[in-house]
N, C-alpha and C positions, 0 to 999 in steps of 0.2 A: 287658264294654267293648269286647272283641276280638270279641264273637259280633254284633254292628250290623245283626241280622234275619238273618245267612246261614248256611247248615249245611253240614255238612261235606259234604255229596252234593253241595250245587251248587258247592262249589270246587272239588271232584275233577274234577266233570264242567267246569268252566272251567278247569282247569288242563290236564286231556287234549287240550281241544279248542283250547287254545293251542300248546301243543308240537307237537301233530299239525300243523296250520295251517300253523305256521312254519317244520316240516319239510318239509312237503310242498311249500312255495315252491320248495325248490332239490335235491327228489330227481326231480320230472320234468323241472327246467330243466337238470340235471346229464344224465339219460340222454340224452333230446335233443341237449345241445350235443356229447355225444360222437359223438353219428354225424352231425351237421353237419361237426363236424371230422374226421371220416373221410370222408365224402364230395367235401368240399375236399382233403384229402392225396390222394386217390382220382383226383381229378382233373387232379391234380399228374403224377400217377405216369403219366397217358396223355395226358396233351396236354402236358406238359414245361414248362408256361406257370411262371416261378417267381412267379408273383403269386399262382398258388392255392396255394403252397407255403407264401407268406408268411400268408396267409388261415389257410391251419391250425395255423401257429402263434403267429398272434397273437388268433384268436380262442379256441384252445387253453391259453391264459393265465387268460381267465375262467372258460374252463370247470375247472381245475384248481382257481381259489378258489372255484366254486362246490362240488367237490368237498369241498373242506377243510371250507365252510361244512357242510354238508351232513353229513357225518360228527358233529361235535361237536355238531348240533342231534339227531340222529339219538340218540347220546347221552344227552341229556339226556331225549328222552323215553322212553331205555327206564329212565332212574331214578327217574321220576315215577311209572313203572309199578310199580315197586320199592316206592314210597313209600303208592302212593296206593290201592293195586289189589291188595292182597292173597290177597283172597278169590280173585279171578279169575282171579290167576296160579296158587292152587292148585288150580282147578277145572278149569283149560284148559290145565296143565304138560305132561300128558301126548301133547295136540294137538299144542300148540306148539313139542313139543322138536326132533321131526324136521325141517319145514321150517327152520326157522329158522338149525339147524345145520348144515345145508345150506348154505342162504346165508350164513354167515358163514363156511362153511371152504370152500366151494367158486365161488360166485359172486362173492364180497365178495374172496376172495382173489386169483381170476383177473382182477376190475378193479385193486384195488391195486396188483398184481406189476408187468401191463406199461401202467400211466399211468407207474410207473417208468421201464420199458423204451423207452417213448416219448418220456419227459422227456429221457431221459442218451442218447441214443444215435444224434441224428442225427447223419449223417455215416458212422457206423457198422456200419451194414447198407447194403443196396442198398431202392430205392426202395420197392418192393414189398414187402419185410421190413417194411421200418419203419411203411408205411402197413398192414399187418395187426395190430401190435401194436395202434393206436386201435379197429380194428374189433374186437379180443375185449376192448377195456375198454367201447366200445359195448353186447357181445353179454355180458359179467359184468354188468353195471347192468341191464340190461335182465332177465337171468336172477334177480341179485337181486329187481328187482323182484315176478318171479315167484314166489319162493318166500314173498315178504311178505305178496303178494294171497293166497297159497294158505292161509296162516294165516286172514289177516281171511276169506277166502270162509266158511270153517269156521263162523265166527261168524254171516256170515249165513246159512246151509245146511247147518247140522250131518248131515254123512255119517261113513260110515264109521268109528262110534265103540259103545261102549258106556258106558251109564251103572254105575258101581258103588258100590251102594245101600249098602256100609258104609261108605265112604270118602268117598263126594256128591262125585266124579271122575268124570271123561269118560274112558273111555280108549283108544286107539286098537285097532279093530280092524281095519281095510284102509285101511295106507299109499296103496293103488292110490286107493280110492274119494277121499280128501283131495286127491287132485293130480289128479284127474280130476273133478273138482265142477265142475256145471254154472256155477255160479256164476262160478268160476276162470276161465274159458275166456270168459265173455261180459264179462267183468269184465277182464282183459289187457290183451286188445286195444283196448279203448278207453283205456285209462291210456297202452298206447304209444304212439296215436296221440296223445293230449295232450301228451304228454312231445315227440313233434313238432312240434306246435304252439306250444310253449313255447319251447323252445329257436329255432325258424326265426323267430319271430316276436319276439322279443328280439333277436338278432340284425339282424333289417331295420330296427325301431326306432331299435337304436344307428346304422344304418347309415345310416337318412332326415337325426338329426341332425349326424351329420358331413357328410354331402350337403348340409343346408341352409347349410353352410359353406363349401358349396363345397372342402371339402377330399381330395384324392386321390380322384379322382374315379373313374378306372378304377377303382380298390380296392375299393372302397363298390360302385360299380354289376355287382362281379363275386362282392360279399358277399351284396349284395341280390338277387342273381339264384340264387346255388345255395340262400338262404334263402327265398326265396319259391316258388320249385319244389319243397323240401323240404315248406313251409306249406301248398301248395295239398293235395298228394297228403295231408298230417296230416290235412288239412280235412275232406276228404274221405271218409279215411278213417275219422273220429271220427265222423262221421255218420250213416253207415253202420252203424260199432259200437253206438253207439248207440240206433240204432232198432232194431237185431236185439236189444241188452241190452233195453232199454223193452217189447219183446214179451214178452221172457222173464218182467219183473216182472207184468204181467197176471196172469199164472196164479202165479207163487211168492211175490210180494210184493204182494199186493192192495191192504193197506194203503198202503205206499210208492207205489205207481201214482195210487189215488185222491189222495193230498195232494197231489203230481206234477200232476194237472191239474185238483187243486180243487172235486171230486164228494165233495159229502157222501152225494147220493141214489145211488141206480142212472139209469145213461145212458139215455136212451129213442132208440128209432130213428132219430131224427134225427143221432143222434151229436154236438149242440154243442160245439166245444171252445171253452173261454174260451182268451179273448188276454189278457185281465188281469179281477182281481174282487177284490171286496172280503169276507171272513169274519170269523164272531162264533163264534170256537174254543171260548168258554166252552159256547155252547150250540147248538154245531156245525152250523153253518147259512148260509150262502151269503145275502151280503147287497147284492152289487150284481156286474156282471158284464157285460164284452162278451164277446158269442158270434157263434161263426161258424157256421151251419148245417153238418152232418155233414162236420168238417173231422177231427173227432177219430177218426171211424173208420177216414176215410183214412190218417190219422196209426197208428193203432193195428193196422188190420188189411188197412189196402194196398186200401182199397175202401168203397164209399159205405156198405154195411148191413154190420154185423157185431153177434156175441154181445152181450150186454150188459154192459156194466162194472157192477161191483162198486161203489157207496160208498161212503166210510165210515162210515157208519153203519151198513150192514150189514155188512160185514167186522167191526166191532166186536163187531157180539156173534156170530159165529160165531167170532170167539177168547175170548170171555167164555164159549161155551157150551165150547171146546174145553181151554181152561187153567185156567178160575173166576175167579173173583175175590179169591183169595188172594197171587197173587203179582202182580197191579193191578186198581187200581180200573176203568180202562178201556185199552185199545188204541190210541187217539190219538194217531200223531204228532204235529210241529209242522207244521199245515197250508201257516199263510204263507210258513216256511221253505222248505220244500219246493217250493210252489210256484210263487216268484221263482227260488230260486236254480236253479229246472229251467230257467227262463225265462231266466237271466243265462246257461246254460250251452250251452242250446240255441241263443239268437239268437248270442252270440259264435263257436260253430263255424260257421253261416252267412256273419257278418260277417266272419270270416278268410279263409272262400274266396274269398269276395267282393273283400275288399282284395287276396288272392296275385293272381288274376285279375287286378284294376285294374292293380297295380304290374308284372304282367310283360308286359302290354303298354307300358306305356309304358316299362320300361326294355330294352323288344327293336325299338324306333324307335330313328332317328338321336340318337347319341353323346349328346347336348344335353337329351332332351327329355324325362326325367326329373327335369333341374333345371330344368327349367323349371316344371313342375308343383312349385311348393313348399304349395299348399294340401293338395294328395295326401302329402308328406312328413311333413307336421304331422303329420297323419291318423296316418300310418303309425310318427311318431317314440310317439305317446298311446300307440298301439296296445300298444306295447314292452308296457305294465304289465295289461293286460288277459286274457293267459291268466292268470297268476295269478288275477287275481278269478274268472277261469270255472275254476280247477282247484278253488279255496277253493267254491264253489257244488258243486261236480260231488258234490267230497269230503262237502259237508254235507247232500247226498243219502244218500249211501250211505252216513253214520254217525248219524244224524237219523232217518234212513228206518226201522232197526229198531226203531226207540226203542218199548215200556220195554225190549227185551231188550240185553245186551250180548252174551248168545249165544242166537241166534235160538231162542223156547220152553224152553229150558233154564234161564238165570240171567238173570235182571234185573241192572241196574243199579247199583238200590240194595244187592241182595246181594252184588254185587261190588266193595265199598268195604272199605277197611283198617278195620277195627276201634278198631287205634290210630290214625288220623289224628284230629288236632284241629284246629280253628276256626282259631286262632293260628297252628301247623304251616303251614298250609296258605294263609294269605293271607300270612304270612313267602315260603314257595317263589315262591306266585304273584308276588309285586313280583320276588323275585329272579332268577325264569326272562324274566318281562316287562325288566328291566334286559338282559340278556344276550342276548336276541336281538336288542333294541332296539341294542346294541353290535355283535352282529354281523351285522344288517341291513346298519350304516352301513359298519359294516369294509369287505360286501360291494359293496356302492355305490361307497364310495370309491376300494377297490383296481383297479373296474371303471371308471370315471371317468377313473384315471391313466392306465390300459391306452389306454383312447380316447383323452386327451389326447396322448399319447405318441405315437400315430401307427403305422402302420407300417413307418414307416421305421426304428425303435425297432428292431424285429427286425434290420435288418444292423446298426447301431450294438450291440447286446449278444451280437455274435459270431455268431448264425447265418447261416453261409454260402447266399450265393445263387450259388455257382457252380454250374455243370450238373452238373458232374462231382462231384456228391456223395458216388459212392460212395467216394473216395480222401480222402475230407476227414476228418479226425478230432479237429475242433473239438466241444469241449458246451459249447454255448448256456447252458445252465443254470450251467455252472460257473465263468463268467462276469459273471455277475449278470442275466441275463436279468430277470429280475423286478425289479428297481431302473431305477426310472422317475423318481426326483429329480433 
């Protein structure tokens, strides 16, 4: 009765996707927001403008909420790994152990220690030293991402290992090879740029909604200016890093690249690029498309002509010859998911850059210019949510793109599932996790809304000294309820 046509494999994959996607809502947001807050406090140090101090404290509250929720969702994700993917853990334990231990013992400790230092030492150190604390938080969060991605990159491109035939496990032979994995250094910059986009456009979106109400115009205009400047840099960086990573995929994960571009057959010399299209995934063929001649070669090789790009059918045949059919009947990835996810991700990156340029133009004109552009403020307010959609699309490409492998060429998804998992237990935990995530998401939205509703004046009324002689103050803002907005 509990079966309802569902399998342990499907439910395990669904649970992994749900926990990973929800956790990844907060990871880039908190990484990026730490940098945004650090820039704001650095501007306060150099410009000695109290507004920037208020900005650092104000947006820092939302950063702290996102950090807390991110930690909780990360714990849930680790828990489901132990429950549902014990064969994967057994197979990969020797490889995962080192980078994850370093992430927990070094990067996360650095991040969490200096979060505390930053929270509770306003006025107890010089402005520069206190700003250094939040920069160390930002660096720590980025290093955490680096070590997590080192483990994930091994799953995409295994290096520095030996397969123990007796135990059936992979064993690390070169830690240097793991941390210098090409996949890691193509993936990491793109993730960090995405984090910058997420935080900056979330801040810009929230500021836009307050500007529509003409609330604290100077404060939110300056917040908008900082956010959009960071957002423009991150958007351009994301386009560049995405382009570099895509060229890497052409040769190293050709099936993923073919699906991203909707190529079942090898490209011809014209290199037509599919803007949109339809696909028959059962028979592995394209049904319709809107093409632009030669653009595929321009995007891939930055020239009008280039080498033939292999389609999914050709790549599948090569993989069957290399790995056989005992591990998988075929090696096609979910073409529709990757094709549309790539367009959402890439299109969003270009849109972010355009919005940042327009926003900075309006915001740098005379004082009331941005207030009068209500249509643009509405667009920017709605774009608050777009980075989370774009990040999810990017993660879909990364994870679905190595199907049917969990560790490329070594371990399939089907072989990684815990043998003790049951349909009933997975249905129960899926429901519980969904309710937990929905509750956590609601809490995050409510708390952030309370911060916005209370406004930047709440910074002063809750013990944050705005005295320019900050170094002589011993006021602890958090001890007096800086998070109390009732």
